[in-house]
VMD Tcl script that draws the C-alpha trace (Angstrom):
set ca {
  {-22.66 118.57 142.84}
  {-21.72 118.99 146.51}
  {-23.29 116.67 149.03}
  {-26.32 118.00 150.90}
  {-26.37 117.85 154.69}
  {-29.90 117.84 156.12}
  {-30.52 120.95 158.22}
  {-33.95 122.47 158.86}
  {-34.39 124.40 162.11}
  {-37.28 126.61 161.04}
  {-40.04 127.01 158.48}
  {-38.70 130.28 157.10}
  {-34.88 130.19 156.99}
  {-33.43 130.85 153.54}
  {-34.06 127.76 151.44}
  {-30.90 125.99 150.26}
  {-32.42 122.80 148.85}
  {-35.84 121.28 148.23}
  {-37.31 118.07 146.80}
  {-40.36 118.21 144.54}
  {-42.23 115.93 142.18}
  {-43.67 117.35 138.98}
  {-47.10 115.76 138.45}
  {-47.32 113.48 135.44}
  {-49.16 110.50 134.01}
  {-50.11 109.22 137.48}
  {-52.54 112.16 137.74}
  {-54.14 111.35 134.40}
  {-54.45 107.71 135.41}
  {-57.20 108.65 137.86}
  {-60.82 107.88 137.00}
  {-64.03 108.75 138.87}
  {-63.95 105.19 140.21}
  {-60.43 105.23 141.62}
  {-60.19 108.92 142.56}
  {-61.82 108.36 145.96}
  {-59.47 105.48 146.70}
  {-56.60 107.82 145.82}
  {-58.01 110.34 148.38}
  {-59.22 112.81 145.75}
  {-62.72 114.29 145.68}
  {-62.18 115.45 142.08}
  {-60.14 114.60 138.99}
  {-57.33 116.96 138.04}
  {-56.80 118.10 134.47}
  {-53.05 117.67 133.98}
  {-52.94 119.94 130.92}
  {-54.23 122.78 133.14}
  {-52.39 121.86 136.35}
  {-48.98 121.41 134.71}
  {-48.51 125.03 133.50}
  {-49.44 126.20 137.00}
  {-46.91 123.80 138.48}
  {-44.23 124.85 135.97}
  {-44.53 128.46 137.20}
  {-44.19 127.22 140.79}
  {-41.16 125.14 139.85}
  {-39.64 128.01 137.91}
  {-39.77 130.26 140.98}
  {-38.09 127.62 143.12}
  {-35.31 127.16 140.54}
  {-34.66 130.93 140.50}
  {-34.03 130.77 144.24}
  {-32.55 127.43 145.29}
  {-31.34 123.95 144.35}
  {-34.28 121.78 143.29}
  {-34.25 117.97 143.29}
  {-36.88 115.94 141.42}
  {-38.14 112.73 143.06}
  {-38.09 110.81 139.77}
  {-34.47 111.76 139.04}
  {-33.36 110.80 142.54}
  {-35.30 107.53 142.34}
  {-33.70 106.72 138.98}
  {-30.26 107.19 140.52}
  {-31.14 104.85 143.41}
  {-32.37 102.19 140.98}
  {-29.18 102.43 138.92}
  {-27.18 101.32 141.95}
  {-27.37 97.56 142.60}
  {-27.52 97.95 146.37}
  {-30.02 100.80 146.15}
  {-32.32 98.83 143.85}
  {-32.10 95.76 146.09}
  {-32.88 97.82 149.18}
  {-35.93 99.47 147.59}
  {-37.33 96.24 146.16}
  {-36.89 94.47 149.51}
  {-38.80 97.29 151.21}
  {-41.57 97.11 148.62}
  {-41.69 93.33 148.45}
  {-40.55 91.91 151.82}
  {-40.72 88.16 152.30}
  {-43.50 86.85 154.57}
  {-44.86 90.34 155.19}
  {-47.49 92.66 153.76}
  {-46.55 93.25 150.12}
  {-46.73 96.75 148.66}
  {-45.96 95.20 145.25}
  {-47.79 92.37 143.59}
  {-45.64 89.54 142.28}
  {-46.60 90.52 138.74}
  {-45.50 94.13 139.28}
  {-42.26 92.98 140.86}
  {-41.46 90.75 137.86}
  {-42.21 93.58 135.41}
  {-40.02 96.08 137.29}
  {-37.06 93.69 137.21}
  {-37.01 93.91 133.41}
  {-37.18 97.71 133.14}
  {-34.37 100.25 132.88}
  {-33.85 102.36 136.04}
  {-35.47 105.39 134.41}
  {-38.53 103.43 133.24}
  {-38.82 101.60 136.57}
  {-38.77 104.93 138.43}
  {-41.59 106.21 136.22}
  {-43.68 103.06 136.66}
  {-43.25 103.05 140.45}
  {-45.00 106.43 140.44}
  {-47.29 106.25 137.39}
  {-48.51 102.69 137.99}
  {-48.28 99.45 136.00}
  {-51.28 98.28 133.94}
  {-52.54 94.78 134.66}
  {-51.89 92.28 131.87}
  {-55.26 90.71 131.02}
  {-53.86 87.27 130.19}
  {-56.34 85.01 131.98}
  {-60.08 84.94 132.69}
  {-59.82 86.28 136.24}
  {-57.86 89.31 135.12}
  {-60.05 89.80 132.05}
  {-63.12 89.99 134.31}
  {-61.38 92.18 136.90}
  {-62.43 95.86 136.81}
  {-59.02 96.84 138.18}
  {-56.75 98.39 135.52}
  {-53.49 98.21 137.43}
  {-51.35 95.61 139.12}
  {-49.50 98.55 140.69}
  {-51.66 101.57 141.46}
  {-50.58 105.09 140.42}
  {-49.49 107.63 143.06}
  {-51.43 110.80 142.11}
  {-50.76 112.40 145.51}
  {-46.98 112.25 145.19}
  {-46.62 115.84 143.99}
  {-47.49 116.71 147.58}
  {-43.95 115.71 148.60}
  {-44.33 117.25 152.06}
  {-46.38 114.32 153.38}
  {-44.19 111.24 152.98}
  {-41.11 112.55 154.82}
  {-40.00 115.71 156.59}
  {-36.78 117.30 157.79}
  {-36.38 118.04 161.49}
  {-33.07 119.61 162.51}
  {-30.36 117.34 161.05}
  {-32.58 114.28 160.55}
  {-35.11 113.15 157.97}
  {-38.17 111.58 159.54}
  {-40.09 109.05 157.49}
  {-43.86 109.35 157.68}
  {-46.34 106.62 158.41}
  {-49.15 107.47 156.03}
  {-52.72 107.40 157.31}
  {-53.89 105.61 154.16}
  {-52.17 102.50 152.81}
  {-52.65 103.73 149.24}
  {-49.80 106.20 149.94}
  {-47.37 103.84 151.71}
  {-45.20 103.51 148.60}
  {-44.48 107.26 148.68}
  {-42.87 106.97 152.12}
  {-40.91 103.86 151.08}
  {-39.54 105.67 148.02}
  {-38.52 108.71 150.06}
  {-36.85 106.52 152.66}
  {-34.85 104.74 149.93}
  {-33.77 108.08 148.46}
  {-32.45 109.39 151.76}
  {-30.82 106.11 152.74}
  {-29.27 105.21 149.40}
  {-28.77 108.31 147.25}
  {-25.14 109.45 147.54}
  {-25.90 113.17 147.38}
  {-27.64 113.30 150.77}
  {-25.78 113.19 154.06}
  {-28.92 112.05 155.81}
  {-29.67 110.25 159.03}
  {-33.19 108.86 158.71}
  {-35.61 108.13 161.55}
  {-38.88 106.20 161.22}
  {-40.53 107.27 164.49}
  {-43.68 105.15 164.20}
  {-41.78 102.02 163.23}
  {-39.23 102.61 165.97}
  {-41.35 103.83 168.87}
  {-45.06 103.04 168.36}
  {-46.25 99.81 169.96}
  {-49.98 100.45 169.50}
  {-50.18 99.80 165.77}
  {-52.23 103.01 165.50}
  {-49.47 105.54 164.92}
  {-49.66 107.71 161.81}
  {-47.73 110.89 160.94}
  {-47.74 113.00 157.78}
  {-45.41 115.91 157.10}
  {-48.18 118.43 156.56}
  {-48.89 118.17 160.28}
  {-45.32 118.99 161.37}
  {-43.95 122.56 161.46}
  {-40.52 123.55 162.81}
  {-40.95 126.81 164.72}
  {-37.44 126.77 166.16}
  {-34.78 124.15 166.74}
  {-36.35 123.35 170.12}
  {-40.01 124.10 169.27}
  {-42.08 121.75 167.09}
  {-45.72 122.44 166.21}
  {-47.93 119.49 165.23}
  {-51.50 118.93 164.21}
  {-53.47 115.85 165.16}
  {-56.58 114.78 163.32}
  {-57.37 112.80 160.19}
  {-53.79 112.11 159.11}
  {-51.65 112.29 162.27}
  {-52.90 110.27 165.23}
  {-52.24 110.85 168.92}
  {-50.11 107.69 168.83}
  {-48.11 109.24 165.98}
  {-47.51 112.31 168.14}
  {-46.44 110.01 170.98}
  {-43.80 108.48 168.71}
  {-42.42 111.98 168.07}
  {-42.31 112.51 171.84}
  {-40.24 109.33 172.17}
  {-37.94 110.49 169.39}
  {-37.47 113.91 171.03}
  {-36.54 112.15 174.26}
  {-33.44 110.85 172.47}
  {-32.24 114.42 171.85}
  {-30.50 116.49 174.53}
  {-31.90 119.56 176.26}
  {-35.39 120.97 176.67}
  {-37.78 120.56 173.74}
  {-41.31 121.93 173.33}
  {-44.04 120.20 171.36}
  {-47.17 122.24 170.66}
  {-50.17 120.18 169.56}
  {-53.20 121.60 167.77}
  {-56.29 119.42 167.44}
  {-57.89 119.62 163.98}
  {-61.53 119.12 162.99}
  {-62.41 115.81 161.38}
  {-64.48 117.60 158.73}
  {-64.40 119.10 156.17}
  {-61.55 117.37 154.31}
  {-59.70 120.67 153.87}
  {-58.49 120.28 157.48}
  {-56.41 117.21 156.68}
  {-53.17 118.84 157.91}
  {-52.17 121.65 160.24}
  {-50.50 123.55 157.39}
  {-53.93 124.00 155.83}
  {-54.81 126.25 158.79}
  {-51.46 127.67 159.98}
  {-48.12 128.51 158.31}
  {-45.15 130.71 159.23}
  {-44.55 133.78 157.03}
  {-41.74 135.73 158.68}
  {-39.91 135.94 161.98}
  {-42.84 137.85 163.42}
  {-45.85 136.92 161.24}
  {-47.94 133.86 160.46}
  {-50.96 132.94 158.36}
  {-53.92 131.51 160.27}
  {-57.41 130.21 159.67}
  {-58.79 132.39 162.44}
  {-61.89 130.38 163.47}
  {-59.67 127.42 164.44}
  {-56.30 128.87 165.44}
  {-57.49 131.90 167.36}
  {-61.17 131.50 168.23}
  {-61.92 127.79 168.65}
  {-62.85 126.45 172.07}
  {-63.69 122.96 170.80}
  {-60.26 121.89 169.57}
  {-57.52 121.69 172.16}
  {-54.08 123.25 172.04}
  {-51.64 121.28 174.19}
  {-48.08 122.14 175.26}
  {-45.77 119.22 176.01}
  {-42.37 119.98 177.54}
  {-39.67 117.32 177.18}
  {-36.60 117.73 179.37}
  {-33.88 115.30 178.43}
  {-35.48 111.85 178.24}
  {-38.63 112.71 180.24}
  {-41.91 114.55 179.69}
  {-41.66 117.17 182.43}
  {-45.00 118.89 181.82}
  {-48.13 118.59 179.68}
  {-50.89 121.16 179.82}
  {-53.72 122.73 177.84}
  {-53.17 126.22 176.39}
  {-55.58 128.93 175.26}
  {-54.39 128.86 171.65}
  {-51.36 128.26 169.46}
  {-50.38 131.93 169.15}
  {-50.24 132.43 172.92}
  {-48.26 129.21 173.34}
  {-45.65 130.35 170.82}
  {-45.44 133.83 172.35}
  {-44.73 132.31 175.78}
  {-41.76 130.54 174.18}
  {-40.38 133.78 172.75}
  {-41.95 133.43 169.28}
  {-44.37 136.34 169.06}
  {-46.31 136.31 165.79}
  {-48.70 138.80 164.24}
  {-51.45 136.77 162.57}
  {-52.64 137.40 159.02}
  {-56.12 135.98 158.48}
  {-56.83 133.56 155.65}
  {-59.75 135.10 153.75}
  {-59.39 138.40 155.62}
  {-61.04 139.34 158.90}
  {-64.52 140.35 157.93}
  {-66.48 137.47 156.42}
  {-66.68 133.98 157.89}
  {-67.89 132.51 154.59}
  {-64.93 133.96 152.69}
  {-62.58 132.54 155.34}
  {-64.14 129.10 154.93}
  {-64.04 129.27 151.15}
  {-60.42 130.35 150.89}
  {-59.27 127.90 153.56}
  {-60.87 125.16 151.45}
  {-58.77 126.43 148.51}
  {-55.51 126.09 150.51}
  {-55.52 129.81 151.30}
  {-53.59 129.34 154.56}
  {-50.92 127.17 152.95}
  {-47.86 129.33 152.20}
  {-44.28 128.24 151.58}
  {-41.34 130.41 152.62}
  {-38.34 130.88 150.34}
  {-36.78 132.92 153.13}
  {-38.17 135.17 155.89}
  {-40.94 137.32 154.42}
  {-40.74 135.85 150.90}
  {-43.59 133.42 150.25}
  {-45.31 131.44 147.53}
  {-49.10 131.05 147.59}
  {-52.20 130.72 145.40}
  {-53.38 133.78 143.46}
  {-56.98 132.57 143.45}
  {-57.42 133.32 147.17}
  {-58.06 137.00 146.53}
  {-59.01 138.12 150.05}
  {-56.05 136.31 151.57}
  {-53.67 137.96 149.12}
  {-55.27 141.33 149.91}
  {-54.67 140.69 153.61}
  {-51.02 139.94 152.86}
  {-50.74 143.21 150.94}
  {-52.16 145.16 153.88}
  {-49.58 143.51 156.14}
  {-46.70 144.85 154.08}
  {-46.18 142.21 151.38}
  {-45.68 143.13 147.73}
  {-47.62 140.89 145.38}
  {-45.64 139.54 142.40}
  {-46.83 136.94 139.90}
  {-44.81 133.76 139.43}
  {-44.83 134.38 135.68}
  {-42.99 137.68 136.21}
  {-40.34 135.97 138.35}
  {-39.86 133.14 135.86}
  {-39.63 135.49 132.86}
  {-37.15 137.76 134.63}
  {-39.49 140.74 134.65}
  {-39.27 140.75 138.46}
  {-36.43 139.62 140.73}
  {-36.76 137.98 144.13}
  {-33.71 139.89 145.39}
  {-35.34 143.26 144.74}
  {-38.04 142.82 147.37}
  {-37.82 142.54 151.16}
  {-41.34 141.21 151.75}
  {-43.30 139.60 148.98}
  {-45.84 136.98 147.99}
  {-45.15 135.22 144.70}
  {-48.51 134.08 143.39}
  {-49.22 131.02 141.26}
  {-52.67 130.67 139.78}
  {-53.53 127.38 141.49}
  {-56.99 127.08 139.98}
  {-56.36 123.44 139.07}
  {-53.60 122.48 141.52}
  {-55.70 123.49 144.53}
  {-58.33 120.93 143.54}
  {-55.85 118.28 144.64}
  {-56.27 119.47 148.22}
  {-52.99 121.25 148.93}
  {-50.89 124.34 148.37}
  {-47.31 125.50 147.96}
  {-46.06 124.10 151.28}
  {-47.63 120.74 150.51}
  {-45.70 120.55 147.21}
  {-42.25 120.93 148.80}
  {-39.93 118.87 150.99}
  {-37.07 121.16 152.17}
  {-33.77 119.48 152.97}
  {-31.72 122.53 153.94}
  {-32.44 125.99 155.30}
  {-30.16 128.62 156.79}
  {-30.47 129.09 160.54}
  {-32.24 132.28 161.60}
  {-32.23 131.95 165.40}
}
mol new
graphics top color blue
foreach p $ca { graphics top sphere $p radius 0.5 }
foreach p [lrange $ca 0 end-1] q [lrange $ca 1 end] { graphics top cylinder $p $q radius 0.2 }
display resetview
C-alpha cells in the first residue's frame, strides 16, 4: 500500500483515508461500577451496537481507505523499535506510570496481535495474593471503552497530526497509542505535534479532537469547556505562531452541563461548502457563552475580540454558511432531545455527502428540506444504492445503541487525508 501523507485542510474535502476502531471486548468489560470512571452514564450492549457500527464501517469502506487502530497497533508492536517506543511511553522510568508493573510484565510475553488487543481491552488482575484477592478491582490494566471515538485522542491539522491531552487520565493511553502509531508506523508520512506537552507551562492544558474543526487551511474553530481548557487553546495559539502567514482561531464557549456538550462537534459540524449543522440555542441564540476571534499574524497575536456568534465570525472570513437546525426549528424540547442523541454530529465523506444517526428524526427531516436525499447505510453496504449517484445525501445509521456512548459519526472517525476544496 502507498504511504499516506497527512493532509486535512477542511472538514468536508473528499475523504482519502480515515482511522477507526471497531468496538470490541473493552465495551463489554464495563460494569455499572466502572462505567462512570470510564466516562459513561450507561452500559452499551455490544451485540446491538456492533451491527450498527458495521453498517457505518461498511459505508466508509465503500468510499475511502479505512485503517483499524488495532491493526496499526499490531504492526507497531511487531517492530522492535516501535514496541520499545510505545512501552517506554506507557511505562517511563521515574514518572507517572500508565501501566502497572504487572501489566508490563504480562505484555512482554504476548504476541504483537494479542498485546494490541490487551492494550485496548484491558488485562485482568491475577488474584495471587491476599491484597489482590480482597481488591474489588478486576483489572491491572483498565479497558478503553471510549476508544471507538477515535476523533478525541489525536487530530489532523493541515499536514500535521496533533496529539491530544485528554481531560481525564482514564483515556491517556488512547493518546499514547495514537502517538506511537503516527510516529512509528511506516505507512504514515506524519509529523506529530503534542501542543500541550510542548507549549503549556500551566499544567492545566487539555485538548480533545472533538473540540477542533478545520474550517479552512487558515481558519480553525475550537470549543472550550469540559474537555478542552483555555490553557489547551493557548497551546494551539502557540503552535499556530510557528506557522507562517495570518491564521484565525474562532473559539466557542460550551456549557458545562449537560454532558452532551462535551465537545464542539456535538453542537456544530460542517455539511457542505455553504451549509452547516447547528444546535441553534447555543450557536445562534446564546448570549451566555462567548464566541471569540483570535487573529495570529506570523508569530504574534495581532487581535483578540468577542464576536456575536460563530456563523457571523465565519462569514466575515469568507465562509458563509446556511445553518440547518438540529431537531428542526420549531420545538426547543425536540432540539434538546436530539442534540443529546448526537443529532448535530455529522461526518462528511465529501462536500454534501454526510453520515449521521437515523434516530434523530426531526434533524433528518430538516436535512431533507435543505436538499439532502436520505439513504440508509444498509442500502449503501448492500449495493442497492451508490454514493456516486447522489450529489447531496445523508447516509443514515441507526445509532440507537451507539449514541448511548455519547458521540456520533464524526466522533468515530480520525481523518488522515482529505482533498483540498479551497
